[in-house]
N, C-alpha and C positions, 0 to 999 in steps of 0.2 A: 274916158274911153275910149276906144275906137271905132270905127262905123262897121256897125256889124256886131259888135260885142255889146254882153247886154246879161247882167248877174242874175241873180235870182231878185234882187230887190232894186228898181231902180232908183233913180233921183228923186222922183217925183213919189213914190211909194215910201221912201224913206222920210219924206214930209209931214206923212201921215203919225198921230200921236201913237196908236197903238201898235205902230211897226216901229217907232223908235224905241218903245219900251221892251218889243219881243228884241229888237237886235243888241240894247243896251246889256240884256239878262245873256245873251248867247255870248257875246264879248267878255261877259264876266265871267262865266261856263270856262270858257275858253283859258281865261289869264289863269281862272285857278286850278286848270290842269295845266297848264304849263307852269305854274309854281310850284306844284305837286313834284312835278317828274325833272325840274331843274335841283330842287330843293337837295334831295339827298346826294346828286354829285357833287354840287359845290359845297355840301357840309363835310364830305371826304376830303375835297382838294384843300380847303382851308384847315380842315384838324389835322392834315399831312403837313401841313406846312407851320404847325404850332410846335413848344415844346412839348414834353411830356406833360410838365407838369400844368399846364396851364388847357390840354386837353381834358385834366382830370379834375380842372377846379369847378367851384360853384358859385356864382353862379354862370353858367355857360358864356362864352362870346363867340358870336359866331363867325368876325373878321378877326384874325391873329392879332396881338399885340405885338408880336416881334414875329417877323417872318426868317425861317426855319430853312431854304431852300436844300439845306444840305443834307435834309432827309431823304430827298430822291435819291441821292446817291445811296446813301446808306440800306435805300430799301431795294434798291438794285444789287448791293452787296451782298444781302442776308440771304437771297434765296436767287438762285441761277434760272431768270425768268425766261432768258433764250433758250436754254435745253428745254423746258416744257412747253415753251409756247413751239419747237420744233415737233416735239411729242401731236400736239394740237393741229398743225397743219396738216401733218400724214394722216391723222383721220378724216380729215375736213378733204382731203384731195380723193383719199381711197372712197369714202361716202359720194362724193362728188363723181367720181366715175362711174361705183355701181348704180346710182341713180340716172345718169346717163345713158347708159349701155343696157342694164337689165330693165330699169323701170321704163326707161325709153322706149326700148323695142316691142316690150309688154305692153304698153298705153299703146303704143303706134297700131301693134296688132291685132288688139282688142277694136280700135276706132277703124280702121282703113283696110283691114283683110276680112275676108270672108272665113272668120274664124265659127266653127260650130258653139253652138248655144250662148253664144259673146254676151248676150243681153244677160242671161242667166249669169254669168262669171263675172261682169259688171256689180250685178246686185249683189254677188258674195263678197266681193271685196266692198262694196259700200255698208256690207252688213257690220262687217268686222271692225267699223269706227266706233260701234257702241262697247263695244269689248273695252274694258279699262286696260291701259297700258301695265298697271301693275301685278294682274292676272295672269299675264303670259311673261312677266320678268323672269319666273323662275323656271318655266321651260326651255327659256331662252339660254338659262345658263347652264342649265343640265345638258340640253344638247352641242355648246360648245366645250363642256366638259370632257363630253364623249369622244366627241371630234377633234380632242387635244390641242383646241383653238387659246385655250385660254394663259392672258398673257404674254398675248401674240395682236398686232393691229387688225390683224382678220375679224379679230370679236367682235370689229365697231363695224367694218366693212361688209359682213356676211348679211346681219341685221339690215344693214341700209337696204339691200335690195329686195325688202320686203314693207316697204313704207306704203300704207295703202293712200295716205291723205295725197302723197306726192305722184303717186299714180293715178288717181283721180283727176289731178291738178293738169297734170302733163295729157290723159285721156280727153277731157275735156277741149284741151288747148288745139289737141289735132282733129278734131272735130270740127274747129271752126277756120281750119284750111281748106280753101276750094278743092275739092276731088279732081276738079279734071288734071288739075297739076301732074299728079299722080298717073291719072289716066293716061296721059302724054308721055309722061315717062316710060311707063309699061309698054306704050305703040313703039319706044324707041329701042325696048329692048332691055331696058334697066331693071335689075331685081329687085325685091324688098328691100336686101339690106341696103343697097345701094340708093334706093330712093328716101330711105329713111337718112342717111347718113350724108346724103347730096342733099334732099330735098327741106326734108322735115326739119333735120336738124339747125341750118342754117336761117330757116324760120320761125323756128320756136327759140331764137336768142332772147326775148324779154322773157320768156318762164323758167327757161334755167338761170337766168339772172337771178330770177326771182329765187328759184330753189336753192342758188347758192347761197344767196344770203342768210335763208332758213338753216339750211346745214351748217353753215361757218358760227350761225347763234348758236345753233345746237351742241355741236363740237367747242365751241368756246364756254359754254355755260353750264355744262351736264359736269356733275361731280361724282353723283353715286354710282353709275354703271361702269365707269371709269375703275373707281375704288372696289368695285365686282371683282372686274376682270383682268385687272393689272394688279402683278403681285409683286414687281420690279419697281425700286424709286424711278430708278430712270427712263420709267416708260409711263409715268403718270403725266395726264393733263394737267394742263395749266390751274383749272379749277380745283380737280382734287387735289393737286398739289398745295394753291391756297388755302382749300378746305385744313387739310392734315398740318401745314406748317406754318399758317400764319393766323387763321381763326382759332384753330384749337390749343394753341400755345400762351400759354398764361405769361409767361417770362418776358414775352415781347413786347416793348414800350406801344403803348397803343396809338401815339402820333405815326409810329413806324408801319404800324397794322394799315392805320388809313393812307400811308405814303403808299403803299404796294398795291391796296384796294383800289386806289386814283389810276395809279399807272395801268392796272391791267383791264378798268373800264374803259379806258378812254380808246383802243382799238375799234371795240365793235359801235360804239358811237361814232366815229370816224367813216367806218364802211356803212353801216346807214344812212349817215347824211350823205356820201357820194352818189351812192345806190337806190336810195329810196324812190325815186320816180320809176326804177323797174319793177320794185314791188307794189307799186299801186297800179301800175301798167300789165303787169304779169297776173295778179289775182283777180284783175276786171275782167281781162281778155279769158280767163279760164275758171271764173266762176263755178263752181256745180251746179250744174241743170237739174231737178227734180224730174 
């Protein structure tokens, strides 16, 4: 341990019997959590590399008795994953742009500008978090239908500009930026939009990176809303296509299903492992204050 670094428990503390027991229990709980998270992923991977007969055999085997790596190639040939991946990326990029421009400028206005009744506006947005998402799904669908936006990517981009949770995260992050920076910019003649794009956005890379991961995860995993607003097969997202053409198909071999699910689960895992530090830092810096 380096000089000046100290954990929650020092080496002297760990010599005490009570601390050893508590530390041991904590390690066991962490190991149980790690096992519960890794087991489904490993099960998908190994079942995707088994023969269909072995997957459906009883008692089941965790490790394949025969490795069939050709299942991965068959999974790629069964469904056009890249086409549906492209649709998912389109939705993610549009949602990210709406979050940056609409929610970013709205939260910056509430945080750094003299907006009338901005506290009332803030608490109004805060109260909307108590409304279940299922209660405004039908009104959103009706509004999009009246606007002629069904079967369009705008059906995802427009609601993304009204995400209260992201708005509050951004607002509280902007509250933590020193106001003297923006005052100096105003003295130099910078307008509010220029202060936002030239000062606030570069200083807010951690929170925007965090929101990018959240938005990517939502676009990747959501299947219900795309199945409602998208009516063309060529515009389905990856999750919707997996549900309609893989999960809900009984004629497809079980091992190929597991192989497809394993391939689809890899990208979000890799993205999270690479950018997890942004999640921790962004959430910590923008924690909603009471």
